[in-house]
N, CA, C and O atoms as a GROMACS GRO file, in nm:
protein
  388
    1UNK      N    1  -0.428  -0.867  -2.428
    1UNK     CA    2  -0.330  -0.842  -2.324
    1UNK      C    3  -0.405  -0.803  -2.196
    1UNK      O    4  -0.498  -0.723  -2.200
    2UNK      N    5  -0.364  -0.860  -2.086
    2UNK     CA    6  -0.424  -0.831  -1.957
    2UNK      C    7  -0.353  -0.712  -1.893
    2UNK      O    8  -0.230  -0.707  -1.889
    3UNK      N    9  -0.432  -0.617  -1.844
    3UNK     CA   10  -0.374  -0.503  -1.774
    3UNK      C   11  -0.360  -0.536  -1.627
    3UNK      O   12  -0.451  -0.590  -1.565
    4UNK      N   13  -0.243  -0.504  -1.572
    4UNK     CA   14  -0.216  -0.527  -1.432
    4UNK      C   15  -0.182  -0.394  -1.368
    4UNK      O   16  -0.098  -0.320  -1.420
    5UNK      N   17  -0.244  -0.362  -1.258
    5UNK     CA   18  -0.215  -0.238  -1.188
    5UNK      C   19  -0.077  -0.245  -1.124
    5UNK      O   20  -0.043  -0.343  -1.058
    6UNK      N   21   0.000  -0.142  -1.143
    6UNK     CA   22   0.131  -0.132  -1.080
    6UNK      C   23   0.113  -0.058  -0.948
    6UNK      O   24   0.074   0.059  -0.946
    7UNK      N   25   0.143  -0.126  -0.839
    7UNK     CA   26   0.128  -0.066  -0.706
    7UNK      C   27   0.262  -0.046  -0.637
    7UNK      O   28   0.283   0.055  -0.569
    8UNK      N   29   0.352  -0.140  -0.655
    8UNK     CA   30   0.484  -0.133  -0.592
    8UNK      C   31   0.590  -0.113  -0.701
    8UNK      O   32   0.602  -0.194  -0.793
    9UNK      N   33   0.666  -0.005  -0.688
    9UNK     CA   34   0.767   0.029  -0.788
    9UNK      C   35   0.904   0.030  -0.722
    9UNK      O   36   0.922   0.090  -0.616
   10UNK      N   37   0.999  -0.035  -0.786
   10UNK     CA   38   1.137  -0.036  -0.738
   10UNK      C   39   1.222   0.052  -0.827
   10UNK      O   40   1.200   0.061  -0.947
   11UNK      N   41   1.320   0.117  -0.766
   11UNK     CA   42   1.414   0.200  -0.841
   11UNK      C   43   1.555   0.154  -0.806
   11UNK      O   44   1.595   0.154  -0.689
   12UNK      N   45   1.629   0.114  -0.907
   12UNK     CA   46   1.770   0.078  -0.889
   12UNK      C   47   1.850   0.202  -0.924
   12UNK      O   48   1.850   0.247  -1.039
   13UNK      N   49   1.918   0.257  -0.826
   13UNK     CA   50   1.996   0.378  -0.845
   13UNK      C   51   1.928   0.496  -0.778
   13UNK      O   52   1.821   0.539  -0.821
   14UNK      N   53   1.990   0.547  -0.675
   14UNK     CA   54   1.934   0.660  -0.601
   14UNK      C   55   2.027   0.781  -0.613
   14UNK      O   56   2.055   0.850  -0.515
   15UNK      N   57   2.072   0.805  -0.733
   15UNK     CA   58   2.161   0.918  -0.759
   15UNK      C   59   2.087   1.035  -0.821
   15UNK      O   60   1.972   1.061  -0.788
   16UNK      N   61   2.154   1.104  -0.912
   16UNK     CA   62   2.099   1.224  -0.975
   16UNK      C   63   1.965   1.201  -1.044
   16UNK      O   64   1.875   1.284  -1.035
   17UNK      N   65   1.952   1.092  -1.112
   17UNK     CA   66   1.828   1.063  -1.184
   17UNK      C   67   1.729   0.987  -1.096
   17UNK      O   68   1.611   1.019  -1.096
   18UNK      N   69   1.775   0.889  -1.023
   18UNK     CA   70   1.686   0.805  -0.945
   18UNK      C   71   1.618   0.875  -0.829
   18UNK      O   72   1.501   0.851  -0.803
   19UNK      N   73   1.691   0.962  -0.759
   19UNK     CA   74   1.634   1.027  -0.640
   19UNK      C   75   1.509   1.109  -0.671
   19UNK      O   76   1.409   1.093  -0.601
   20UNK      N   77   1.509   1.196  -0.773
   20UNK     CA   78   1.386   1.269  -0.803
   20UNK      C   79   1.271   1.178  -0.844
   20UNK      O   80   1.155   1.203  -0.810
   21UNK      N   81   1.302   1.072  -0.916
   21UNK     CA   82   1.198   0.977  -0.958
   21UNK      C   83   1.139   0.908  -0.836
   21UNK      O   84   1.018   0.889  -0.828
   22UNK      N   85   1.223   0.870  -0.742
   22UNK     CA   86   1.177   0.807  -0.618
   22UNK      C   87   1.080   0.901  -0.546
   22UNK      O   88   0.974   0.858  -0.501
   23UNK      N   89   1.117   1.027  -0.535
   23UNK     CA   90   1.031   1.125  -0.470
   23UNK      C   91   0.897   1.141  -0.539
   23UNK      O   92   0.793   1.145  -0.472
   24UNK      N   93   0.897   1.150  -0.672
   24UNK     CA   94   0.772   1.164  -0.747
   24UNK      C   95   0.682   1.042  -0.726
   24UNK      O   96   0.562   1.057  -0.702
   25UNK      N   97   0.739   0.924  -0.734
   25UNK     CA   98   0.660   0.802  -0.717
   25UNK      C   99   0.598   0.795  -0.577
   25UNK      O  100   0.480   0.764  -0.562
   26UNK      N  101   0.678   0.824  -0.475
   26UNK     CA  102   0.628   0.819  -0.338
   26UNK      C  103   0.516   0.921  -0.316
   26UNK      O  104   0.416   0.891  -0.251
   27UNK      N  105   0.534   1.043  -0.370
   27UNK     CA  106   0.431   1.147  -0.354
   27UNK      C  107   0.302   1.111  -0.426
   27UNK      O  108   0.194   1.154  -0.384
   28UNK      N  109   0.311   1.034  -0.532
   28UNK     CA  110   0.192   0.993  -0.607
   28UNK      C  111   0.125   0.870  -0.547
   28UNK      O  112   0.024   0.823  -0.600
   29UNK      N  113   0.179   0.818  -0.438
   29UNK     CA  114   0.113   0.710  -0.366
   29UNK      C  115   0.159   0.570  -0.401
   29UNK      O  116   0.100   0.473  -0.353
   30UNK      N  117   0.261   0.555  -0.483
   30UNK     CA  118   0.314   0.422  -0.512
   30UNK      C  119   0.394   0.372  -0.393
   30UNK      O  120   0.465   0.450  -0.328
   31UNK      N  121   0.385   0.244  -0.363
   31UNK     CA  122   0.473   0.182  -0.265
   31UNK      C  123   0.609   0.175  -0.332
   31UNK      O  124   0.633   0.089  -0.416
   32UNK      N  125   0.697   0.265  -0.292
   32UNK     CA  126   0.825   0.282  -0.362
   32UNK      C  127   0.938   0.224  -0.280
   32UNK      O  128   0.950   0.249  -0.160
   33UNK      N  129   1.022   0.146  -0.348
   33UNK     CA  130   1.140   0.087  -0.285
   33UNK      C  131   1.260   0.121  -0.372
   33UNK      O  132   1.247   0.132  -0.494
   34UNK      N  133   1.376   0.136  -0.310
   34UNK     CA  134   1.495   0.172  -0.387
   34UNK      C  135   1.617   0.104  -0.330
   34UNK      O  136   1.622   0.068  -0.212
   35UNK      N  137   1.717   0.087  -0.416
   35UNK     CA  138   1.847   0.037  -0.372
   35UNK      C  139   1.955   0.107  -0.454
   35UNK      O  140   1.929   0.158  -0.563
   36UNK      N  141   2.074   0.107  -0.400
   36UNK     CA  142   2.188   0.171  -0.466
   36UNK      C  143   2.313   0.103  -0.413
   36UNK      O  144   2.314   0.048  -0.303
   37UNK      N  145   2.419   0.108  -0.492
   37UNK     CA  146   2.546   0.053  -0.444
   37UNK      C  147   2.597   0.128  -0.322
   37UNK      O  148   2.666   0.071  -0.238
   38UNK      N  149   2.563   0.257  -0.313
   38UNK     CA  150   2.606   0.341  -0.201
   38UNK      C  151   2.498   0.340  -0.093
   38UNK      O  152   2.398   0.411  -0.103
   39UNK      N  153   2.518   0.259   0.010
   39UNK     CA  154   2.419   0.245   0.117
   39UNK      C  155   2.397   0.375   0.193
   39UNK      O  156   2.296   0.388   0.263
   40UNK      N  157   2.487   0.471   0.181
   40UNK     CA  158   2.470   0.600   0.247
   40UNK      C  159   2.351   0.678   0.191
   40UNK      O  160   2.305   0.773   0.254
   41UNK      N  161   2.301   0.638   0.077
   41UNK     CA  162   2.185   0.705   0.017
   41UNK      C  163   2.052   0.660   0.080
   41UNK      O  164   1.947   0.717   0.050
   42UNK      N  165   2.056   0.561   0.166
   42UNK     CA  166   1.934   0.509   0.226
   42UNK      C  167   1.857   0.616   0.303
   42UNK      O  168   1.734   0.621   0.296
   43UNK      N  169   1.927   0.701   0.374
   43UNK     CA  170   1.861   0.806   0.452
   43UNK      C  171   1.782   0.901   0.364
   43UNK      O  172   1.668   0.936   0.396
   44UNK      N  173   1.841   0.943   0.253
   44UNK     CA  174   1.772   1.034   0.161
   44UNK      C  175   1.649   0.967   0.100
   44UNK      O  176   1.546   1.030   0.082
   45UNK      N  177   1.662   0.839   0.068
   45UNK     CA  178   1.550   0.764   0.011
   45UNK      C  179   1.435   0.757   0.111
   45UNK      O  180   1.319   0.779   0.075
   46UNK      N  181   1.466   0.728   0.235
   46UNK     CA  182   1.363   0.718   0.338
   46UNK      C  183   1.296   0.853   0.365
   46UNK      O  184   1.176   0.858   0.392
   47UNK      N  185   1.372   0.963   0.358
   47UNK     CA  186   1.314   1.097   0.376
   47UNK      C  187   1.212   1.130   0.267
   47UNK      O  188   1.121   1.210   0.288
   48UNK      N  189   1.228   1.068   0.152
   48UNK     CA  190   1.134   1.090   0.041
   48UNK      C  191   1.006   1.008   0.056
   48UNK      O  192   0.913   1.023  -0.023
   49UNK      N  193   1.004   0.920   0.155
   49UNK     CA  194   0.885   0.838   0.178
   49UNK      C  195   0.893   0.700   0.116
   49UNK      O  196   0.793   0.629   0.109
   50UNK      N  197   1.011   0.663   0.072
   50UNK     CA  198   1.030   0.530   0.011
   50UNK      C  199   1.101   0.438   0.110
   50UNK      O  200   1.155   0.483   0.211
   51UNK      N  201   1.100   0.310   0.079
   51UNK     CA  202   1.170   0.212   0.160
   51UNK      C  203   1.302   0.176   0.094
   51UNK      O  204   1.313   0.176  -0.029
   52UNK      N  205   1.400   0.145   0.175
   52UNK     CA  206   1.529   0.101   0.125
   52UNK      C  207   1.526  -0.050   0.108
   52UNK      O  208   1.484  -0.121   0.200
   53UNK      N  209   1.570  -0.099  -0.006
   53UNK     CA  210   1.576  -0.243  -0.032
   53UNK      C  211   1.721  -0.290  -0.017
   53UNK      O  212   1.814  -0.216  -0.047
   54UNK      N  213   1.737  -0.410   0.029
   54UNK     CA  214   1.870  -0.464   0.053
   54UNK      C  215   1.949  -0.487  -0.075
   54UNK      O  216   2.072  -0.481  -0.075
   55UNK      N  217   1.878  -0.513  -0.185
   55UNK     CA  218   1.948  -0.549  -0.308
   55UNK      C  219   1.854  -0.537  -0.428
   55UNK      O  220   1.732  -0.530  -0.411
   56UNK      N  221   1.909  -0.536  -0.548
   56UNK     CA  222   1.823  -0.542  -0.668
   56UNK      C  223   1.739  -0.668  -0.671
   56UNK      O  224   1.626  -0.668  -0.720
   57UNK      N  225   1.795  -0.777  -0.618
   57UNK     CA  226   1.719  -0.902  -0.615
   57UNK      C  227   1.593  -0.887  -0.530
   57UNK      O  228   1.487  -0.938  -0.566
   58UNK      N  229   1.604  -0.816  -0.418
   58UNK     CA  230   1.488  -0.792  -0.333
   58UNK      C  231   1.382  -0.712  -0.408
   58UNK      O  232   1.263  -0.739  -0.396
   59UNK      N  233   1.426  -0.613  -0.485
   59UNK     CA  234   1.331  -0.535  -0.565
   59UNK      C  235   1.258  -0.623  -0.665
   59UNK      O  236   1.137  -0.610  -0.684
   60UNK      N  237   1.332  -0.713  -0.728
   60UNK     CA  238   1.272  -0.800  -0.829
   60UNK      C  239   1.163  -0.888  -0.770
   60UNK      O  240   1.068  -0.924  -0.838
   61UNK      N  241   1.177  -0.921  -0.644
   61UNK     CA  242   1.078  -1.006  -0.578
   61UNK      C  243   0.960  -0.923  -0.524
   61UNK      O  244   0.846  -0.968  -0.528
   62UNK      N  245   0.989  -0.803  -0.473
   62UNK     CA  246   0.889  -0.724  -0.402
   62UNK      C  247   0.807  -0.629  -0.490
   62UNK      O  248   0.702  -0.582  -0.446
   63UNK      N  249   0.851  -0.600  -0.610
   63UNK     CA  250   0.790  -0.491  -0.688
   63UNK      C  251   0.719  -0.540  -0.814
   63UNK      O  252   0.752  -0.645  -0.869
   64UNK      N  253   0.621  -0.461  -0.857
   64UNK     CA  254   0.549  -0.489  -0.981
   64UNK      C  255   0.624  -0.436  -1.102
   64UNK      O  256   0.613  -0.491  -1.212
   65UNK      N  257   0.700  -0.330  -1.083
   65UNK     CA  258   0.778  -0.269  -1.191
   65UNK      C  259   0.909  -0.218  -1.132
   65UNK      O  260   0.914  -0.179  -1.015
   66UNK      N  261   1.013  -0.217  -1.213
   66UNK     CA  262   1.144  -0.169  -1.169
   66UNK      C  263   1.196  -0.070  -1.272
   66UNK      O  264   1.197  -0.098  -1.392
   67UNK      N  265   1.240   0.044  -1.223
   67UNK     CA  266   1.306   0.144  -1.308
   67UNK      C  267   1.455   0.136  -1.278
   67UNK      O  268   1.496   0.140  -1.162
   68UNK      N  269   1.536   0.124  -1.381
   68UNK     CA  270   1.680   0.114  -1.364
   68UNK      C  271   1.740   0.250  -1.399
   68UNK      O  272   1.742   0.289  -1.516
   69UNK      N  273   1.787   0.321  -1.299
   69UNK     CA  274   1.839   0.457  -1.314
   69UNK      C  275   1.986   0.460  -1.276
   69UNK      O  276   2.022   0.514  -1.171
   70UNK      N  277   2.068   0.402  -1.359
   70UNK     CA  278   2.211   0.396  -1.331
   70UNK      C  279   2.286   0.469  -1.442
   70UNK      O  280   2.236   0.486  -1.553
   71UNK      N  281   2.407   0.512  -1.410
   71UNK     CA  282   2.482   0.595  -1.503
   71UNK      C  283   2.569   0.523  -1.603
   71UNK      O  284   2.614   0.583  -1.701
   72UNK      N  285   2.595   0.395  -1.582
   72UNK     CA  286   2.690   0.326  -1.667
   72UNK      C  287   2.632   0.194  -1.718
   72UNK      O  288   2.556   0.127  -1.647
   73UNK      N  289   2.667   0.158  -1.838
   73UNK     CA  290   2.619   0.033  -1.896
   73UNK      C  291   2.654  -0.088  -1.810
   73UNK      O  292   2.574  -0.179  -1.795
   74UNK      N  293   2.775  -0.087  -1.753
   74UNK     CA  294   2.818  -0.203  -1.672
   74UNK      C  295   2.726  -0.222  -1.551
   74UNK      O  296   2.702  -0.335  -1.509
   75UNK      N  297   2.676  -0.113  -1.494
   75UNK     CA  298   2.583  -0.123  -1.381
   75UNK      C  299   2.450  -0.182  -1.425
   75UNK      O  300   2.391  -0.263  -1.354
   76UNK      N  301   2.403  -0.140  -1.541
   76UNK     CA  302   2.277  -0.193  -1.594
   76UNK      C  303   2.291  -0.343  -1.624
   76UNK      O  304   2.201  -0.421  -1.592
   77UNK      N  305   2.402  -0.382  -1.685
   77UNK     CA  306   2.424  -0.524  -1.714
   77UNK      C  307   2.434  -0.606  -1.586
   77UNK      O  308   2.382  -0.717  -1.579
   78UNK      N  309   2.500  -0.552  -1.485
   78UNK     CA  310   2.512  -0.622  -1.358
   78UNK      C  311   2.375  -0.643  -1.295
   78UNK      O  312   2.345  -0.752  -1.247
   79UNK      N  313   2.292  -0.539  -1.296
   79UNK     CA  314   2.157  -0.552  -1.243
   79UNK      C  315   2.078  -0.656  -1.322
   79UNK      O  316   2.010  -0.740  -1.263
   80UNK      N  317   2.087  -0.653  -1.453
   80UNK     CA  318   2.012  -0.746  -1.537
   80UNK      C  319   2.049  -0.890  -1.507
   80UNK      O  320   1.962  -0.977  -1.502
   81UNK      N  321   2.178  -0.916  -1.488
   81UNK     CA  322   2.222  -1.053  -1.455
   81UNK      C  323   2.166  -1.096  -1.319
   81UNK      O  324   2.115  -1.207  -1.305
   82UNK      N  325   2.177  -1.008  -1.220
   82UNK     CA  326   2.129  -1.042  -1.086
   82UNK      C  327   1.979  -1.062  -1.085
   82UNK      O  328   1.929  -1.158  -1.026
   83UNK      N  329   1.907  -0.972  -1.147
   83UNK     CA  330   1.761  -0.982  -1.148
   83UNK      C  331   1.716  -1.104  -1.228
   83UNK      O  332   1.615  -1.166  -1.196
   84UNK      N  333   1.789  -1.137  -1.333
   84UNK     CA  334   1.755  -1.253  -1.415
   84UNK      C  335   1.756  -1.383  -1.337
   84UNK      O  336   1.677  -1.474  -1.366
   85UNK      N  337   1.844  -1.392  -1.238
   85UNK     CA  338   1.853  -1.514  -1.157
   85UNK      C  339   1.730  -1.536  -1.072
   85UNK      O  340   1.699  -1.650  -1.037
   86UNK      N  341   1.659  -1.430  -1.039
   86UNK     CA  342   1.540  -1.449  -0.955
   86UNK      C  343   1.413  -1.415  -1.033
   86UNK      O  344   1.308  -1.393  -0.972
   87UNK      N  345   1.420  -1.410  -1.164
   87UNK     CA  346   1.305  -1.373  -1.246
   87UNK      C  347   1.188  -1.470  -1.229
   87UNK      O  348   1.072  -1.429  -1.240
   88UNK      N  349   1.217  -1.595  -1.202
   88UNK     CA  350   1.108  -1.692  -1.185
   88UNK      C  351   1.021  -1.658  -1.065
   88UNK      O  352   0.902  -1.689  -1.063
   89UNK      N  353   1.081  -1.595  -0.965
   89UNK     CA  354   1.005  -1.558  -0.845
   89UNK      C  355   0.950  -1.416  -0.854
   89UNK      O  356   0.876  -1.373  -0.766
   90UNK      N  357   0.985  -1.344  -0.959
   90UNK     CA  358   0.951  -1.204  -0.968
   90UNK      C  359   0.820  -1.180  -1.042
   90UNK      O  360   0.783  -1.254  -1.132
   91UNK      N  361   0.751  -1.075  -1.000
   91UNK     CA  362   0.634  -1.030  -1.072
   91UNK      C  363   0.665  -0.900  -1.144
   91UNK      O  364   0.576  -0.841  -1.207
   92UNK      N  365   0.789  -0.854  -1.137
   92UNK     CA  366   0.827  -0.723  -1.188
   92UNK      C  367   0.858  -0.722  -1.336
   92UNK      O  368   0.904  -0.820  -1.395
   93UNK      N  369   0.832  -0.606  -1.394
   93UNK     CA  370   0.879  -0.574  -1.527
   93UNK      C  371   0.982  -0.465  -1.509
   93UNK      O  372   0.973  -0.387  -1.415
   94UNK      N  373   1.080  -0.459  -1.597
   94UNK     CA  374   1.190  -0.365  -1.579
   94UNK      C  375   1.203  -0.276  -1.701
   94UNK      O  376   1.197  -0.322  -1.814
   95UNK      N  377   1.222  -0.144  -1.675
   95UNK     CA  378   1.242  -0.047  -1.783
   95UNK      C  379   1.367   0.032  -1.752
   95UNK      O  380   1.368   0.110  -1.658
   96UNK      N  381   1.475   0.014  -1.830
   96UNK     CA  382   1.597   0.094  -1.808
   96UNK      C  383   1.577   0.237  -1.859
   96UNK      O  384   1.514   0.257  -1.962
   97UNK      N  385   1.630   0.334  -1.787
   97UNK     CA  386   1.629   0.474  -1.829
   97UNK      C  387   1.767   0.514  -1.870
   97UNK      O  388   1.789   0.628  -1.909
   0.00000   0.00000   0.00000
């Protein structure tokens, strides 16, 4: 198995679980990007040193790894369907929390 360095990390969900993770990743020097259904969370994400992504699809294209931090199964399934459509262009691996 080939090891690949993870440099850019995407986080889907900037709520109770995602926001602290975004902050930890940014402080540790990862190029961190995040998106959420609630665009009002963009300001908090940017204050943590991360970039706001337009969509989960953008994360799938821009990131080496994606953490899915959503509260409901339906949100996780929705992300999986959307990300699956652009998987051919993606270099990301995804780990749901």
